N, CA, C and O atoms as a DFTB+ gen file, in Angstrom:
352 C
 N C O
     1  1      -0.018     -76.760      16.516
     2  2       0.218     -76.016      15.242
     3  2       1.267     -76.524      14.996
     4  3       2.044     -76.941      15.855
     5  1       1.461     -76.568      13.687
     6  2       2.984     -76.627      13.076
     7  2       2.742     -75.385      12.367
     8  3       1.673     -74.803      12.182
     9  1       4.103     -75.030      11.943
    10  2       4.224     -74.104      11.510
    11  2       5.545     -73.249      10.367
    12  3       6.639     -73.813      10.344
    13  1       5.435     -72.389       9.785
    14  2       6.969     -72.032       9.035
    15  2       6.672     -70.865       8.430
    16  3       6.088     -70.669       7.365
    17  1       7.356     -69.734       9.595
    18  2       6.987     -68.577       9.198
    19  2       8.108     -67.787       7.603
    20  3       9.263     -68.132       7.351
    21  1       7.429     -66.912       6.944
    22  2       8.079     -66.698       6.345
    23  2       8.593     -65.258       6.174
    24  3       9.360     -64.949       5.262
    25  1       8.113     -64.353       7.138
    26  2       8.746     -62.802       7.409
    27  2       8.524     -62.753       8.534
    28  3       7.644     -63.438       9.055
    29  1       9.375     -61.814       9.266
    30  2       9.639     -61.463       9.939
    31  2       9.766     -63.150      11.429
    32  3       9.934     -64.361      11.285
    33  1       9.585     -62.323      12.561
    34  2      10.449     -63.647      13.657
    35  2       9.088     -63.887      14.666
    36  3       8.371     -62.916      14.907
    37  1       8.826     -64.986      15.139
    38  2       7.772     -65.359      16.242
    39  2       8.054     -65.589      17.790
    40  3       8.911     -66.446      18.007
    41  1       7.672     -65.177      18.544
    42  2       8.386     -65.212      19.447
    43  2       7.300     -65.913      20.524
    44  3       6.116     -66.142      20.279
    45  1       8.071     -66.216      21.887
    46  2       7.177     -66.815      22.566
    47  2       6.513     -65.684      23.474
    48  3       7.364     -64.855      23.794
    49  1       4.966     -65.340      24.096
    50  2       4.307     -64.630      24.239
    51  2       3.490     -63.660      22.815
    52  3       2.355     -63.206      22.962
    53  1       4.152     -63.500      21.725
    54  2       3.528     -63.052      20.927
    55  2       1.821     -63.163      20.587
    56  3       1.546     -64.036      19.764
    57  1       0.878     -62.519      21.033
    58  2      -0.349     -62.845      20.715
    59  2      -0.382     -63.334      18.963
    60  3       0.405     -62.823      18.166
    61  1      -1.387     -64.361      18.552
    62  2      -1.119     -63.976      16.481
    63  2      -2.617     -65.111      16.848
    64  3      -2.967     -65.790      17.813
    65  1      -3.061     -64.875      15.737
    66  2      -4.289     -65.163      15.146
    67  2      -4.429     -66.343      13.481
    68  3      -4.002     -66.003      12.378
    69  1      -4.942     -67.330      13.710
    70  2      -4.610     -68.091      12.137
    71  2      -5.890     -69.032      12.232
    72  3      -5.974     -69.982      13.011
    73  1      -7.240     -68.494      11.001
    74  2      -8.216     -68.531      11.097
    75  2      -9.586     -68.000      12.230
    76  3     -10.169     -66.925      12.378
    77  1      -9.633     -68.518      12.480
    78  2     -11.107     -68.813      13.453
    79  2     -10.270     -69.346      14.795
    80  3     -10.902     -69.594      15.822
    81  1      -8.171     -69.586      14.724
    82  2      -7.822     -69.771      15.885
    83  2      -7.365     -68.653      16.615
    84  3      -7.072     -67.832      15.746
    85  1      -7.061     -67.992      18.093
    86  2      -6.362     -67.572      18.010
    87  2      -5.336     -67.720      19.036
    88  3      -4.585     -68.685      18.897
    89  1      -5.154     -66.940      20.055
    90  2      -4.101     -67.156      21.413
    91  2      -2.622     -67.039      21.239
    92  3      -2.064     -67.107      20.143
    93  1      -1.927     -66.832      22.564
    94  2      -0.810     -66.449      22.777
    95  2       0.252     -67.117      22.768
    96  3      -0.154     -68.122      23.350
    97  1       1.416     -67.333      22.522
    98  2       2.566     -67.994      21.918
    99  2       2.907     -68.774      23.485
   100  3       3.874     -68.328      24.103
   101  1       2.192     -69.808      24.043
   102  2       3.170     -70.192      25.504
   103  2       4.599     -70.883      25.136
   104  3       5.663     -70.554      25.660
   105  1       4.447     -71.890      24.153
   106  2       5.806     -72.622      24.273
   107  2       6.024     -72.853      22.311
   108  3       4.966     -72.729      21.693
   109  1       7.107     -73.115      21.575
   110  2       7.457     -74.057      20.544
   111  2       8.783     -75.002      20.480
   112  3       9.883     -74.738      20.966
   113  1       8.556     -75.697      20.050
   114  2       9.913     -76.546      19.723
   115  2       9.663     -76.665      18.344
   116  3       8.722     -76.444      17.582
   117  1      11.330     -77.278      18.244
   118  2      11.853     -77.215      16.384
   119  2      11.011     -78.678      16.408
   120  3      10.115     -79.223      17.052
   121  1      12.491     -79.111      14.530
   122  2      11.358     -80.955      14.745
   123  2      12.088     -81.697      15.647
   124  3      11.750     -82.852      15.907
   125  1      13.098     -81.149      16.185
   126  2      13.880     -82.200      17.054
   127  2      13.056     -81.726      18.633
   128  3      13.600     -82.204      19.628
   129  1      12.081     -81.029      18.833
   130  2      11.485     -81.592      19.812
   131  2      11.952     -80.231      20.978
   132  3      11.202     -79.557      21.683
   133  1      12.922     -80.189      20.889
   134  2      13.513     -78.789      21.809
   135  2      13.263     -77.618      21.462
   136  3      13.138     -77.118      20.344
   137  1      13.158     -76.965      23.041
   138  2      12.657     -75.493      23.156
   139  2      13.201     -74.706      22.053
   140  3      14.185     -74.931      21.349
   141  1      12.236     -73.585      22.041
   142  2      12.656     -72.352      21.267
   143  2      12.114     -71.141      21.731
   144  3      11.017     -71.217      22.285
   145  1      12.681     -69.972      21.618
   146  2      12.009     -68.912      22.046
   147  2      11.855     -67.484      20.621
   148  3      10.952     -66.648      20.590
   149  1      13.067     -67.602      19.556
   150  2      12.141     -67.261      18.834
   151  2      12.457     -67.965      17.634
   152  3      13.612     -68.262      17.328
   153  1      11.337     -68.269      16.870
   154  2      11.601     -68.595      15.410
   155  2      11.304     -67.746      14.692
   156  3      10.510     -66.820      14.861
   157  1      12.223     -68.134      13.431
   158  2      12.813     -67.135      11.946
   159  2      12.353     -67.470      11.026
   160  3      11.495     -68.348      10.942
   161  1      12.944     -66.683       9.914
   162  2      11.814     -66.873       8.889
   163  2      12.430     -68.631       8.437
   164  3      13.564     -69.104       8.516
   165  1      11.029     -69.290       7.929
   166  2      12.090     -70.612       7.422
   167  2      12.503     -71.804       8.387
   168  3      13.267     -72.767       8.327
   169  1      11.682     -71.299       9.238
   170  2      12.555     -72.020      10.591
   171  2      11.306     -72.991      11.305
   172  3      10.759     -72.531      12.307
   173  1      10.869     -74.327      10.782
   174  2       9.761     -74.700      11.127
   175  2       9.635     -75.225      12.704
   176  3      10.444     -75.962      13.268
   177  1       8.314     -74.612      13.324
   178  2       8.392     -75.099      14.443
   179  2       6.738     -75.231      15.298
   180  3       5.682     -74.885      14.769
   181  1       6.822     -75.612      16.225
   182  2       5.338     -76.417      16.454
   183  2       4.637     -75.176      17.781
   184  3       5.195     -75.111      18.876
   185  1       4.073     -74.772      17.634
   186  2       3.044     -73.404      18.201
   187  2       2.455     -73.629      19.738
   188  3       1.788     -74.631      19.480
   189  1       2.351     -73.524      20.397
   190  2       1.102     -73.817      21.830
   191  2       0.746     -73.144      22.564
   192  3       1.454     -72.512      23.349
   193  1      -1.087     -73.103      22.444
   194  2      -1.169     -71.573      22.975
   195  2      -2.512     -71.087      22.062
   196  3      -2.946     -69.939      21.974
   197  1      -2.888     -71.960      21.595
   198  2      -3.695     -71.309      20.524
   199  2      -5.657     -72.344      20.876
   200  3      -5.973     -73.495      21.180
   201  1      -6.623     -70.695      20.509
   202  2      -7.582     -71.656      21.070
   203  2      -8.140     -72.980      20.502
   204  3      -8.828     -73.788      21.124
   205  1      -7.624     -73.094      18.878
   206  2      -8.420     -74.178      18.476
   207  2      -7.568     -74.651      17.435
   208  3      -6.892     -73.892      16.741
   209  1      -7.590     -76.097      17.291
   210  2      -6.595     -75.785      15.624
   211  2      -7.101     -75.782      14.510
   212  3      -7.945     -76.558      14.060
   213  1      -6.368     -74.493      13.793
   214  2      -6.686     -74.438      12.264
   215  2      -6.949     -75.248      11.649
   216  3      -6.769     -76.429      11.946
   217  1      -7.547     -74.755      10.418
   218  2      -7.530     -75.461       8.977
   219  2      -6.128     -75.825       8.388
   220  3      -5.451     -74.839       8.097
   221  1      -5.848     -76.422       8.275
   222  2      -4.245     -77.114       7.574
   223  2      -4.993     -75.368       6.670
   224  3      -6.038     -74.722       6.583
   225  1      -2.890     -75.353       5.980
   226  2      -2.702     -73.443       5.094
   227  2      -3.009     -72.255       5.833
   228  3      -2.606     -71.170       5.415
   229  1      -3.679     -72.344       6.884
   230  2      -4.273     -71.559       7.052
   231  2      -3.202     -69.881       7.154
   232  3      -2.055     -70.164       7.500
   233  1      -3.350     -68.718       6.980
   234  2      -1.950     -67.565       7.297
   235  2      -2.437     -67.147       8.526
   236  3      -3.562     -66.712       8.773
   237  1      -1.139     -67.377       9.563
   238  2      -0.923     -67.097      10.808
   239  2      -0.584     -65.697      10.776
   240  3      -0.413     -65.407       9.592
   241  1      -0.388     -64.591      11.588
   242  2      -0.237     -63.702      11.984
   243  2      -0.425     -63.183      13.215
   244  3      -1.434     -63.354      13.900
   245  1       0.987     -62.250      13.651
   246  2       1.049     -61.807      15.149
   247  2       0.400     -60.487      14.996
   248  3       0.643     -59.553      14.232
   249  1      -0.757     -60.703      16.202
   250  2      -1.801     -59.023      16.634
   251  2      -1.434     -58.745      17.527
   252  3      -0.855     -59.499      18.308
   253  1      -1.740     -57.130      17.759
   254  2      -2.274     -56.836      19.406
   255  2      -3.794     -58.242      20.036
   256  3      -4.761     -58.854      19.583
   257  1      -2.802     -57.996      21.660
   258  2      -4.052     -58.904      21.994
   259  2      -5.501     -58.462      22.096
   260  3      -5.910     -59.508      22.600
   261  1      -6.191     -57.981      22.035
   262  2      -7.743     -57.078      21.977
   263  2      -7.517     -57.657      20.385
   264  3      -8.170     -58.687      20.215
   265  1      -7.034     -57.393      19.633
   266  2      -6.853     -57.750      17.946
   267  2      -8.271     -58.679      17.746
   268  3      -9.438     -58.517      17.389
   269  1      -7.151     -60.018      18.335
   270  2      -7.026     -61.162      18.189
   271  2      -8.178     -61.759      18.698
   272  3      -8.578     -62.599      17.892
   273  1      -8.882     -61.688      19.684
   274  2      -9.402     -62.193      20.224
   275  2     -10.901     -61.122      18.897
   276  3     -11.615     -62.024      18.458
   277  1     -11.227     -60.219      18.516
   278  2     -12.403     -59.174      17.730
   279  2     -11.652     -60.322      16.394
   280  3     -12.235     -61.407      16.388
   281  1     -11.248     -60.284      16.021
   282  2     -10.890     -60.654      14.541
   283  2     -11.758     -62.539      14.605
   284  3     -12.841     -62.986      14.226
   285  1     -10.916     -62.943      15.080
   286  2     -11.611     -64.042      15.602
   287  2     -12.879     -64.190      15.684
   288  3     -13.445     -64.812      14.785
   289  1     -13.794     -63.540      17.017
   290  2     -15.251     -63.424      16.869
   291  2     -16.062     -63.542      15.273
   292  3     -16.934     -64.265      14.791
   293  1     -15.176     -62.329      14.775
   294  2     -16.286     -61.673      13.575
   295  2     -15.842     -63.106      12.669
   296  3     -16.791     -63.287      11.906
   297  1     -15.036     -63.949      12.487
   298  2     -14.403     -64.996      11.181
   299  2     -15.431     -66.284      11.606
   300  3     -16.284     -66.758      10.856
   301  1     -15.158     -66.702      12.902
   302  2     -16.373     -67.225      13.244
   303  2     -18.069     -66.680      13.067
   304  3     -19.091     -67.193      12.613
   305  1     -17.808     -65.707      13.531
   306  2     -19.743     -65.927      13.005
   307  2     -19.426     -65.428      11.663
   308  3     -20.590     -65.141      11.381
   309  1     -18.709     -65.068      10.515
   310  2     -18.920     -65.061       9.634
   311  2     -18.980     -66.578       8.829
   312  3     -19.683     -66.821       7.848
   313  1     -18.378     -67.190       9.274
   314  2     -18.324     -68.490       9.006
   315  2     -19.859     -69.499       9.702
   316  3     -20.397     -70.457       9.147
   317  1     -20.144     -69.019      10.715
   318  2     -21.563     -69.583      10.710
   319  2     -22.908     -68.707      10.011
   320  3     -24.062     -69.137       9.992
   321  1     -22.429     -67.301       9.416
   322  2     -23.505     -67.148       8.575
   323  2     -23.564     -67.865       7.162
   324  3     -24.432     -67.831       6.290
   325  1     -22.699     -68.336       7.210
   326  2     -22.083     -69.079       5.423
   327  2     -22.741     -70.018       5.693
   328  3     -23.355     -70.798       4.965
   329  1     -22.620     -69.962       6.837
   330  2     -23.049     -72.274       6.485
   331  2     -24.399     -72.169       6.811
   332  3     -25.073     -73.124       6.429
   333  1     -25.035     -71.219       7.452
   334  2     -25.949     -71.332       7.497
   335  2     -27.003     -70.375       5.388
   336  3     -27.992     -69.769       4.974
   337  1     -26.655     -70.541       5.278
   338  2     -26.779     -69.471       3.719
   339  2     -26.872     -68.365       3.838
   340  3     -27.769     -67.975       3.091
   341  1     -26.321     -67.363       4.523
   342  2     -27.011     -66.185       4.471
   343  2     -25.048     -65.601       4.286
   344  3     -24.010     -66.006       4.809
   345  1     -25.317     -64.665       3.426
   346  2     -24.158     -63.691       2.693
   347  2     -23.304     -62.091       2.759
   348  3     -23.513     -61.146       1.998
   349  1     -22.613     -62.124       3.554
   350  2     -21.753     -60.794       4.777
   351  2     -21.590     -59.566       3.450
   352  3     -21.081     -58.470       3.682
């Protein structure tokens, strides 16, 4: 997943969530393919370590480890209900 940060810094080891995808930042590379440990705002990086590929334009947030999984599971369940015609 490629992303551009707008607020704060993203570091290797941070727990992130983007849509229904979640995970720990295992590695980041810049536009030249060089490894990066910290991504500052407006710095484009490729992030490795998510559980799935998020939709284009999804907002990515850094969160606590357990919180990322819980939020992602709730979003998946909400998405399934919406696909089956149920509203929550």
